[in-house]
C-alpha positions as CSV (number, residue, x, y, z in Angstrom):
1,M,174.9,69.7,94.6
2,S,171.3,68.8,95.5
3,D,168.8,68.0,92.8
4,F,166.8,71.0,94.0
5,D,169.6,73.6,94.1
6,Q,168.5,75.1,90.8
7,L,164.9,75.5,92.2
8,E,165.6,76.6,95.7
9,S,167.1,80.0,95.4
10,G,166.3,81.5,98.8
11,S,163.8,78.8,99.8
12,G,163.8,77.2,103.3
13,P,165.0,73.8,104.2
14,V,163.4,70.6,102.9
15,E,161.5,68.3,105.3
16,P,161.1,64.7,104.1
17,L,157.7,63.1,104.5
18,S,157.7,60.6,107.4
19,Q,154.2,59.3,106.9
20,L,151.3,59.5,104.5
21,T,149.1,62.5,104.6
22,P,145.6,61.5,105.9
23,D,143.3,60.4,103.1
24,R,139.8,61.5,103.7
25,T,138.2,59.9,100.6
26,D,140.3,57.2,99.0
27,P,139.6,53.7,100.6
28,E,142.8,52.3,99.0
29,P,146.1,53.3,100.7
30,A,148.9,54.9,98.7
31,S,151.7,52.6,97.5
32,G,154.4,54.4,99.3
33,P,155.2,57.7,101.1
34,G,153.0,60.4,99.6
35,V,150.8,63.3,100.1
36,L,147.1,64.0,99.4
37,V,147.0,67.5,97.9
38,D,143.3,67.9,98.6
39,V,144.0,68.5,102.3
40,L,146.9,70.9,102.0
41,P,146.5,74.7,102.6
42,P,147.2,77.3,99.9
43,N,151.0,77.9,99.4
44,A,152.0,74.5,100.7
45,R,155.2,73.6,98.8
46,I,156.0,70.1,97.7
47,L,159.3,69.0,96.2
48,V,159.2,65.9,94.1
49,T,162.0,64.0,92.5
50,T,161.0,61.6,89.7
51,Q,163.3,59.2,87.7
52,H,164.0,61.9,85.2
53,S,163.2,65.3,86.7
54,C,162.8,67.4,89.8
55,Y,159.6,69.5,90.4
56,R,158.4,72.1,92.9
57,F,154.6,72.2,93.4
58,V,152.9,75.2,95.1
59,V,149.3,74.5,96.1
60,L,147.0,77.2,94.9
61,D,143.7,75.4,95.9
62,G,144.0,72.0,97.5
63,A,140.3,71.1,97.3
64,D,140.4,71.8,93.6
65,R,143.9,70.2,93.2
66,L,145.1,73.4,91.5
67,V,148.9,73.7,91.7
68,R,151.7,75.8,90.2
69,V,154.5,73.6,89.0
70,T,158.1,74.4,88.1
71,G,160.9,72.1,87.0
72,G,161.8,69.4,84.5
73,K,162.0,70.2,80.8
74,L,158.3,71.0,80.5
75,F,158.0,73.6,83.2
76,P,160.9,76.0,83.1
77,D,158.5,78.7,84.2
78,A,155.8,78.3,86.9
79,T,152.7,76.9,85.2
80,E,149.2,76.4,86.7
81,M,148.0,72.8,86.4
82,L,145.4,70.5,87.7
83,L,147.0,67.7,89.7
84,E,144.8,64.7,88.7
85,G,146.8,62.4,90.9
86,A,149.1,59.4,91.0
87,T,148.6,56.7,88.3
88,T,148.9,53.0,88.8
89,D,150.4,50.5,86.3
90,A,146.8,49.6,85.4
91,G,146.1,53.2,84.5
92,M,143.8,54.0,87.5
93,I,144.3,57.4,89.0
94,K,144.5,57.9,92.7
95,R,142.8,61.3,92.7
96,G,144.8,64.1,94.4
97,W,147.8,61.9,95.5
98,I,151.5,62.3,94.8
99,C,153.0,58.9,95.8
100,A,156.5,57.4,95.7
101,G,156.7,54.7,93.0
102,M,153.9,56.1,90.9
103,P,153.9,58.7,88.0
104,I,151.9,62.0,88.5
105,V,149.2,63.0,86.1
106,L,148.8,66.8,85.5
107,S,146.5,68.5,83.1
108,T,145.3,71.9,81.8
109,G,142.7,72.1,79.2
110,V,143.4,69.4,76.6
111,R,147.1,69.1,77.6
112,R,147.8,66.1,79.8
113,I,151.2,65.3,81.2
114,I,152.4,62.1,82.9
115,T,155.7,62.3,84.8
116,S,158.1,59.4,85.3
117,R,157.8,57.5,88.5
118,V,158.2,59.5,91.7
119,E,161.3,58.6,93.7
120,S,160.9,61.0,96.6
121,V,158.4,63.5,98.0
122,A,159.2,66.3,100.6
123,F,157.6,69.4,102.0
124,E,159.5,72.7,101.7
125,R,159.3,74.7,104.8
126,V,158.1,78.3,104.3
127,R,159.5,80.9,106.6
128,A,156.9,82.8,108.6
129,A,156.7,86.5,107.7
C-alpha cells in the first residue's frame, strides 16, 4: 500500500521531481529536491510526504501561494491555506518553496502550521479532459 493510496482515489500516476523548479526570486538555492509554488499554474498537484504525514496540495493561485491542502491529521477535508514556504533550522522561510529536508509553513488568518520535515515531493499528473 502506498502512502498516498488513501488520497489518490481516481487520481493519475505520480511523477517524482527530478530537478528543482526554477527559482525566479530567491538567490539561495533550495536544500534538496523541491518546487517553487509561485511559478506553478492553477490546479497543479503536489504530493508531499513528511516524517509524520502525507499531503496533497492543489495550487489555486501560484503567484499568491494560495493552495488547497488535504492530508495528515489537521487536514482531513480540503482546506485553503497560504503556503508561506519551507523553513530552515534557523527559522528563516524560503518563500514559496516546498523542499525535501525542510518543514513547510502554512497559514490562514491567525492560524499557522509547521509540518514535520519533508521527505519527498512529487507532482501528480492530471489527465487531460
